[in-house]
C-alpha positions as CSV (number, residue, x, y, z in Angstrom):
1,X,12.8,19.8,-4.0
2,X,15.8,19.3,-6.1
3,X,19.1,21.1,-5.4
4,X,18.0,24.2,-7.5
5,X,14.7,24.4,-5.6
6,X,12.6,22.9,-8.4
7,X,10.3,19.9,-8.0
8,X,10.9,16.7,-9.9
9,X,7.3,16.6,-11.1
10,X,4.2,18.7,-10.9
11,X,2.3,15.6,-9.9
12,X,3.2,12.1,-8.7
13,X,0.4,9.6,-9.1
14,X,0.6,6.7,-6.7
15,X,-1.0,3.7,-8.3
16,X,-1.2,2.8,-12.0
17,X,-4.6,1.3,-12.7
18,X,-7.5,2.8,-14.6
19,X,-7.9,5.8,-12.2
20,X,-4.2,6.6,-11.9
21,X,-3.4,6.3,-15.6
22,X,-6.5,8.3,-16.6
23,X,-5.6,11.1,-14.2
24,X,-2.0,11.1,-15.4
25,X,-3.0,11.3,-19.1
26,X,-5.3,14.2,-18.3
27,X,-2.4,16.0,-16.5
28,X,0.1,15.2,-19.2
29,X,-2.2,16.6,-21.9
30,X,-2.2,19.8,-20.0
31,X,1.6,19.8,-20.2
32,X,2.2,18.9,-16.6
33,X,5.2,16.8,-15.7
34,X,3.8,13.7,-14.2
35,X,5.1,10.3,-13.0
36,X,3.0,7.2,-12.2
37,X,4.4,4.9,-9.6
38,X,3.0,1.4,-9.8
39,X,3.7,-1.8,-7.9
40,X,2.0,-4.0,-10.5
41,X,-0.6,-5.6,-8.3
42,X,-4.0,-4.7,-9.8
43,X,-7.0,-5.9,-7.9
44,X,-8.6,-7.3,-11.1
45,X,-5.5,-9.3,-12.2
46,X,-7.2,-12.7,-11.7
47,X,-10.1,-11.8,-14.0
48,X,-10.0,-12.9,-17.7
49,X,-11.4,-9.6,-18.9
50,X,-12.7,-6.1,-18.0
51,X,-16.4,-5.7,-18.6
52,X,-18.8,-2.8,-19.0
53,X,-16.0,-0.6,-20.3
54,X,-17.3,1.0,-23.5
55,X,-15.1,0.3,-26.5
56,X,-12.9,-2.1,-24.6
57,X,-15.3,-4.8,-23.6
58,X,-13.5,-8.0,-22.4
59,X,-10.0,-6.5,-22.6
60,X,-7.5,-8.3,-20.4
61,X,-6.7,-6.2,-17.3
62,X,-3.0,-6.2,-17.9
63,X,-3.5,-5.3,-21.6
64,X,-5.6,-2.3,-20.5
65,X,-2.8,-1.1,-18.2
66,X,-0.2,-1.6,-21.0
67,X,-2.3,0.5,-23.4
68,X,-2.8,3.2,-20.7
69,X,1.0,3.3,-20.0
70,X,1.7,3.7,-23.7
71,X,-0.8,6.5,-24.0
72,X,0.7,8.3,-21.0
73,X,4.3,8.0,-22.4
74,X,3.0,9.4,-25.7
75,X,2.3,12.7,-23.9
76,X,5.6,12.8,-22.0
77,X,4.5,11.2,-18.8
78,X,6.6,8.6,-16.9
79,X,5.8,5.2,-15.4
80,X,8.0,4.1,-12.5
81,X,7.9,0.5,-11.5
82,X,8.0,0.5,-7.7
83,X,6.3,0.5,-4.4
84,X,5.6,3.6,-2.4
85,X,6.3,3.1,1.3
86,X,5.8,6.7,2.6
87,X,5.0,10.3,1.7
88,X,5.7,13.5,3.7
89,X,5.1,17.2,3.3
90,X,8.2,19.0,2.1
91,X,8.1,22.7,1.7
92,X,5.0,23.5,-0.5
93,X,5.0,20.0,-1.9
94,X,5.7,16.4,-1.1
95,X,8.5,13.9,-0.9
96,X,7.4,10.3,-1.9
97,X,9.6,7.4,-0.7
98,X,9.9,4.2,-2.7
99,X,10.9,0.8,-1.3
100,X,14.2,0.9,-3.2
101,X,15.2,4.2,-1.4
102,X,14.4,6.6,-4.3
103,X,12.6,9.8,-3.4
104,X,10.3,11.7,-5.8
105,X,9.4,15.2,-5.1
106,X,6.2,16.8,-6.5
107,X,3.9,19.8,-6.0
108,X,0.7,17.6,-5.8
109,X,-0.2,14.0,-5.2
110,X,-2.9,11.8,-6.7
111,X,-3.5,8.6,-4.8
112,X,-5.1,5.8,-6.9
113,X,-3.8,2.7,-5.1
114,X,-7.1,0.9,-5.0
115,X,-8.1,-1.6,-2.4
116,X,-7.5,-5.0,-0.9
117,X,-10.3,-7.6,-0.7
118,X,-10.5,-9.4,2.7
119,X,-12.2,-12.8,2.3
120,X,-14.5,-14.6,4.8
121,X,-12.9,-17.5,6.5
122,X,-13.9,-20.1,4.0
123,X,-11.3,-22.5,2.5
124,X,-10.7,-22.1,-1.2
125,X,-12.3,-18.7,-1.9
126,X,-9.1,-16.9,-2.7
127,X,-7.9,-19.6,-5.1
128,X,-11.1,-19.3,-7.2
129,X,-11.3,-15.5,-6.9
130,X,-12.0,-13.7,-10.2
131,X,-13.0,-16.9,-11.9
132,X,-16.0,-18.7,-10.5
133,X,-15.9,-17.0,-7.1
134,X,-17.0,-13.4,-8.0
135,X,-18.4,-10.3,-6.3
136,X,-20.0,-8.0,-8.9
137,X,-23.0,-9.0,-11.0
138,X,-22.1,-6.2,-13.4
139,X,-18.5,-7.2,-13.8
140,X,-18.9,-10.9,-13.9
141,X,-22.6,-11.7,-13.9
142,X,-23.0,-12.3,-17.7
143,X,-20.2,-14.9,-17.5
144,X,-22.1,-17.0,-14.9
145,X,-25.6,-16.4,-16.3
146,X,-27.9,-19.4,-16.3
147,X,-25.6,-21.4,-14.0
148,X,-26.2,-22.7,-10.5
149,X,-25.2,-19.7,-8.4
150,X,-24.7,-19.4,-4.7
151,X,-24.4,-16.2,-2.7
152,X,-22.5,-16.2,0.6
153,X,-23.8,-13.9,3.2
154,X,-20.7,-12.0,4.2
155,X,-21.8,-8.4,4.7
156,X,-24.5,-5.8,4.8
157,X,-25.0,-5.9,1.0
158,X,-25.5,-9.6,0.7
159,X,-29.2,-9.6,0.4
160,X,-29.1,-7.0,-2.3
161,X,-26.3,-9.0,-4.0
162,X,-28.4,-12.2,-4.1
163,X,-31.4,-10.4,-5.6
164,X,-29.1,-9.0,-8.3
165,X,-27.7,-12.4,-9.0
166,X,-31.3,-13.8,-9.3
167,X,-31.7,-11.6,-12.4
168,X,-29.0,-13.7,-14.1
169,X,-30.2,-17.3,-13.2
170,X,-33.3,-19.1,-12.1
171,X,-31.2,-21.3,-9.8
172,X,-29.8,-19.2,-7.0
173,X,-29.4,-20.1,-3.3
174,X,-28.4,-17.9,-0.4
175,X,-25.9,-19.3,2.2
176,X,-26.8,-17.7,5.5
177,X,-23.3,-18.7,6.9
178,X,-22.6,-16.9,10.2
179,X,-24.7,-13.8,9.5
180,X,-27.5,-12.7,11.9
181,X,-30.9,-14.1,11.0
182,X,-32.6,-12.5,8.0
183,X,-35.2,-9.8,8.6
184,X,-38.7,-11.1,7.9
185,X,-39.1,-8.7,5.0
186,X,-35.8,-9.9,3.4
187,X,-36.7,-13.5,3.9
188,X,-40.1,-12.8,2.2
189,X,-38.4,-11.1,-0.7
190,X,-36.1,-14.1,-1.3
191,X,-38.9,-16.6,-1.0
192,X,-41.0,-14.6,-3.5
193,X,-38.1,-14.7,-6.0
194,X,-37.6,-18.5,-5.5
195,X,-34.2,-18.1,-3.7
196,X,-33.6,-20.9,-1.2
197,X,-31.9,-19.9,2.1
198,X,-29.4,-22.5,3.2
199,X,-28.8,-22.3,6.9
200,X,-25.5,-23.3,8.5
201,X,-21.9,-22.2,8.5
202,X,-20.0,-22.6,5.2
203,X,-16.6,-24.4,5.6
204,X,-15.2,-24.6,2.1
205,X,-15.8,-24.5,-1.7
206,X,-15.3,-27.7,-3.6
207,X,-13.8,-28.1,-7.1
208,X,-13.8,-30.7,-9.8
209,X,-10.7,-30.3,-11.9
210,X,-10.3,-26.6,-12.4
211,X,-14.0,-25.7,-11.9
212,X,-16.0,-24.9,-8.8
213,X,-18.5,-27.7,-8.2
214,X,-20.1,-27.1,-4.8
215,X,-20.1,-25.5,-1.4
216,X,-19.4,-27.6,1.7
217,X,-21.0,-26.7,5.0
218,X,-19.5,-27.3,8.4
219,X,-21.9,-30.2,9.1
220,X,-20.8,-32.0,5.9
221,X,-23.6,-31.1,3.6
222,X,-22.6,-30.2,0.0
223,X,-24.7,-27.9,-2.2
224,X,-23.7,-28.2,-5.8
225,X,-23.0,-24.9,-7.4
226,X,-21.2,-23.7,-10.5
227,X,-20.4,-20.2,-9.2
228,X,-20.3,-18.4,-5.8
229,X,-20.8,-14.7,-5.2
230,X,-19.4,-13.1,-2.1
231,X,-19.2,-9.6,-0.8
232,X,-15.6,-9.1,0.5
233,X,-14.6,-6.5,3.0
234,X,-12.9,-3.9,0.9
235,X,-10.0,-2.0,2.5
236,X,-8.2,1.0,0.9
237,X,-4.5,0.7,0.2
238,X,-3.5,3.9,2.1
239,X,-1.4,2.9,5.1
240,X,1.7,4.3,3.5
241,X,0.1,7.8,3.7
242,X,-0.2,7.8,7.5
243,X,2.7,10.3,7.8
244,X,0.6,12.8,5.9
245,X,-2.3,12.4,8.3
246,X,-4.6,11.3,5.4
247,X,-7.6,9.8,7.1
248,X,-8.9,6.3,6.3
249,X,-12.5,5.9,7.5
250,X,-15.1,3.2,7.7
251,X,-17.3,3.4,4.7
252,X,-20.9,4.7,5.5
253,X,-22.4,1.5,4.0
254,X,-20.3,-0.7,6.3
255,X,-18.5,-2.5,3.4
256,X,-15.0,-1.6,4.4
257,X,-12.5,1.3,4.7
258,X,-11.9,4.1,2.3
259,X,-10.2,7.5,2.0
260,X,-13.0,10.2,2.1
261,X,-12.9,12.8,-0.6
262,X,-14.9,15.8,-1.8
263,X,-16.4,15.8,-5.3
264,X,-13.5,15.8,-7.8
265,X,-11.2,13.8,-5.5
266,X,-9.9,16.4,-3.1
267,X,-8.9,14.9,0.3
268,X,-8.7,16.5,3.7
269,X,-4.9,17.0,3.2
270,X,-4.2,20.1,1.1
271,X,-2.5,19.1,-2.2
272,X,-3.6,15.5,-2.1
273,X,-6.3,14.0,-4.3
274,X,-7.6,10.5,-4.5
275,X,-9.6,8.6,-7.1
276,X,-10.8,5.1,-7.9
277,X,-11.3,2.3,-5.5
278,X,-9.2,3.8,-2.8
279,X,-12.1,6.2,-2.1
280,X,-15.0,4.7,-4.1
281,X,-14.9,1.1,-3.0
282,X,-17.6,-0.1,-5.4
283,X,-16.4,1.8,-8.5
284,X,-16.1,-0.4,-11.7
285,X,-13.2,0.2,-14.1
286,X,-15.0,2.8,-16.2
287,X,-16.1,4.8,-13.1
288,X,-12.6,4.6,-11.7
289,X,-11.1,5.9,-14.9
290,X,-13.6,8.8,-15.1
291,X,-12.9,9.7,-11.5
292,X,-9.1,9.8,-12.3
293,X,-9.7,12.1,-15.2
294,X,-11.8,14.4,-13.1
295,X,-9.2,14.4,-10.3
296,X,-6.4,15.2,-12.9
297,X,-8.4,18.1,-14.2
298,X,-9.0,19.4,-10.6
299,X,-5.3,19.2,-9.8
300,X,-4.3,21.0,-13.0
301,X,-6.9,23.7,-12.2
302,X,-5.4,24.1,-8.7
303,X,-1.9,24.4,-10.1
304,X,-3.1,27.0,-12.6
305,X,-4.6,29.2,-9.9
306,X,-1.4,28.9,-7.8
307,X,0.7,29.9,-10.7
308,X,-1.5,32.8,-11.6
309,X,-1.5,34.1,-8.0
310,X,2.3,33.9,-7.9
311,X,2.6,35.7,-11.2
312,X,0.4,38.5,-9.7
313,X,2.7,38.7,-6.6
314,X,5.8,39.0,-8.8
315,X,4.2,41.7,-10.9
316,X,3.2,43.7,-7.8
317,X,6.7,43.3,-6.4
318,X,8.2,44.8,-9.6
319,X,5.9,47.9,-9.7
320,X,7.7,50.0,-7.1
321,X,11.1,49.6,-8.8
322,X,9.5,50.3,-12.2
323,X,7.9,53.5,-10.8
324,X,11.2,54.6,-9.3
325,X,13.0,54.1,-12.6
326,X,10.4,56.2,-14.4
327,X,10.9,59.0,-11.8
328,X,14.6,59.1,-12.5
329,X,14.0,59.8,-16.2
């Protein structure tokens, strides 16, 4: 709290992507004081555009953020450029520490820091990420439609992923890489859809100029491809909240680590909500934004009830003195 006992903000939002900005706008429109702290490292920064976002199809990721910030400021919200390094309980609220030493105090927290993609140990993947090395058929599939597509087996969802990519091209191969042998049923499905299974460990991706041209296996074979889909391991950006005891758990689908929440974004720590990819690892931009809006509404409702209960307490505390004054008349 500040020196006079008041909080700097009703809500501090940690993370300024689609989820964070949407939640902040929802709060600001309810006349809540809100600050968004953002380190400027969006997961989708390498992508040329955001897709399947109604009314904003193909918008550049950074332009979407810039528009969101402008909308938030129009309702009186603040955007603080910085990195949160810790958060702790302080009184009935929270103290949020930034890397530059600043401390922000708030009544509630909304965590929307997203996730980090961990790549398989294949040379060249990270450099092509978001261009011709992709992960989501809904986010990037249209852009690689009809091309020679490879899918690298890198997780429990890889077979599902290759079947989805097959919807987009007739020329799709599945790189078994280091995964366990396919179940007979899965192998039959792939064969029925005309998907070749390439056995052997993948060593690197090859490029021609500034385009992916193929996939090189450890034994020297090269399979020509125009695009490669991979399922990264997705890990929530939440280590800075360890002091609060906010749990980070393995996702039930085995695809990474997330912050578990109830419907609406409430976490196991009272006063803390989470939305977007930090809790829903597979949420697209539109879903993340919707979750942020819902979390913002939930937080405002929680604050409304707290304020109403405190008003009742004050009213009750005044009744004896009011009755005594009436008796003296």
